[in-house]
N, C-alpha and C positions, 0 to 999 in steps of 0.2 A: 434386442434382447430382453427378455423378462427377467432373466437371471443368469449368473455366471458363477462358476466354481472358484473358490480361493483356498489355498492350503491353511489348515488350522494352526500350523507352526510359522505362519508368515512373520509374526512379531520376532523370530530369532534370525530372520534374514539380515546380514551384516548392514546393509544400507538402510533398511527399515529401522535397525537398532540405533543407528546414528540419529535418525529422525526422531525417535522416542526420546533418546537422551537429550536431544536440544529442545524439542517442543512438547514432549509428554504426550498425554492422551489427546490433546487437541490437535497436534500435528498428525498423529496416527489416525484419528477420526477423519480429519480433512482429507488425508491421503485416500482413504477408501471411500469417501464421499465423492471424491473426484472420479475414481474408478467406476463407481455406480453410475454416475451421470454419463460417462463415456459409453459404457456398456449398454446403457438404456437405449441409446439412439443407434446403436450398432446394428446393421442388418445388411442384407444382400445389396440393397440399392444404396446404402450408405456405408462402404467397407472401411472408411478411414476412421480410425479410433482417435477422435480428437475432442476436446472439451469446447462446447459451444458457449457456455456460460462464462461471463468475465468474472474478475474477482470482486467486484462491486455487487454483482447479483448474488454471488455465493455468500458474501458477507451479510448482505440483507436477509437472505433466506434462513441462515444459521444464527442471525443475531451476533455476528462476529465483527471484528475490526478489519477493514479493507486492507490496511498496511500489513497486519498479521497474516491475512491470506496470501498477499503477493510475496511476503517474505518466506512463507512455506513453500509456495510455488517455486520460487527461484532456487530454494535449498533442494528441492526435489529434482529440479532440472540439473543442477551442478553436481548431483550425487547419482545421476543416471537412473532415477527412479521414473522421471518422465524425460521426454524429449520436447523440442519446441519447433514448430513449422515456421521457417524463416519468411515464408510468403504471407501467412495469415496472423503468425504471432500466437497462434493457440496451442495449447498444451497437447501433446501426442503420447500415446502409450502403445508403442509398436509392439512391445513384448507381449501385450494382451492378445494379439493374434496367435503368436506362437503357443501361448498358455492355452488358448481355446482348442487349438489344433490338437494339442497333446491330450486335453482332458475330455473333449467333446467331439472326438474325431469321427464318431458314427452318426453325427447330426448333419442331415443334409444341407441345412440352413448355414452351418459353420463352413462346409466345403464351398458353399457359394460366396460367403463373405471372403474366404481366403482367396479363392479364385479372382473375384473382382478387385480385391486390393493388389493383387499381383499385376493386373492390368493396368490399374491406376498407377501402380509404382513404376511402370515402364515409361509412362509419359509424365511423371513428376518427379524430376531429378532432385527437388528439395527434400523429399522423403529420405534420401540417403545423405543429404548434405545439411544436416541441422546445425545451426550455428547459435551462439548466445549474444553475438555482437549487435543484433537488431532486436533484442528483447527490450520491452518497455520496463521490464522489472529492474528496479534500482538497487545498487549496494551503496548504502550511504557511507560518505567518507567520515573519518575519525574527527575532522574539524566539525563537521555539521553534527555528528553525534553528540560531541561535547555541547554545541549550541542547544540542541534539542533537549539534552539532560537538563539543562539550566533553565530553559524556557518555562514559564509559570503556567501555561495553558496548553495542553497536548491535544491538539486538533489538526487533522489533516497534515500528516507528517510529509506525505508525497508532495503535496503542494507546497509546503514550506521548503522542501529540498530543491524543488525546480526553481523558486525564487532565489535561493542561496546560490545555486549554480550560475544563475543569470547575473547575480551581483558580482560573483567572483570573475566571470567572463568580462564584466565592465571594469575590473580591476580594483573594486572596493576592498579595502584592507580588511582582513577577518579580525583583526585586533580591535578595529574601530567598531565593528558589529558587536564583538563581546563586550566592549567598554559600555556601549549603549544598552546592551541587554542588562548589564549589571545595575545601570541607572534605572532602567524600566522596572526591574525586578523590586527595586526600592519604592518606586512610585506606586506599584499595584499590590504591594504586600497587604495582605489582609482582605482584599477585595474578592468579591464573588466573580467567578468566571466570566459571567455576562458582561462585565466591565474590563475585560482583558482582551486585548487584540489577538486574533489569530496569528501564529507566527508567520504564515503567508502574507498576511497583511503588514505585519511588522517588517517584512523584507520585500514589499512590493516595489513596484518601479518608481513609486513617489519617494522610497527610501524613508519611510515613516520612522525607522530607527533613529535617523539623525535629529529627530526631536528630542531625543534623550542623550545627545552628544555630551552635555554637561551635567554634573550632579543635580539632582533634584533639590529644590528648595523646600524644606519643610516649614510650613506656617505654624505660628503659635494659634491658639484657639482664639484670641481677640483679633488677629490679623484675618483668619478665616472668616469669622462671623461678620467681619466689615465688607467682605467681598459681596458684590451684588449677585442677586439670584438670576440664573440664566436659563432660558428655555430653548431647547434644540428645536430648529425649524423642521427637522426631518421627522422626529419621533415624538416631540413634544414633552421629552423628559426634562424636569427641572432640577438644577443643582446649583450649588455655590463653588466657584472656582475661577481659574484663568486659563484652563486647558483651551487649545485651538480646536480641538475635536471633542465630539460628545463622547462621554465615557461609556454610553449605552449601545449606540447603534454605529459609533465611530465616524459619523458624518462630519464634514467640515463646518465650523461655526463662523 
């Protein structure tokens, strides 16, 4: 479809109002950007109103944050602005078909889309049994949110949460992670982001956070000047210190 109608008072819809209150114009704009993408590919040969683009593509196209895109998508699903196909994981907007049927009922192409969708629906039970339990969009736990709030470098929140959950399944005490984080924040205070680990690396399978299980020793200027200059074999960066990892590329020394 080259175009589709929408009501000029859409912003007063109770569900969209909740979206606007939580995410402002960014969330409202994303909602209609998704509707445009769904409508663009909708025709008689493809009557399923689903979103082909994933969150990473949308984030890159609109110069947005992937985590924000996924968060808004999940909010829209939970508030019945969209559905989710349990088989493909794609967003669906089934109400778009009813809307088109009401506003463009005289258009032969719309009749063909509706008719073909009904045929598809007869053989696709999941179109009537949409669940959230298989969605890959995550709701971050309060414990992780506390960790993320304190972490000094905000990159790849989803990857960090995945590592966090894995450490939890392994039985790692959250208090230990938070203690290590406190020490790490002291260690990297004032440093550029380039020299700060991603949170997903901090929490990775090697448990890098345990390197900071004990309070960081702060060297005096004479002590630090007496340390040898070291060269990282991975990136060639030179620095003075005793770290077991390169502060630039995080490679092991």
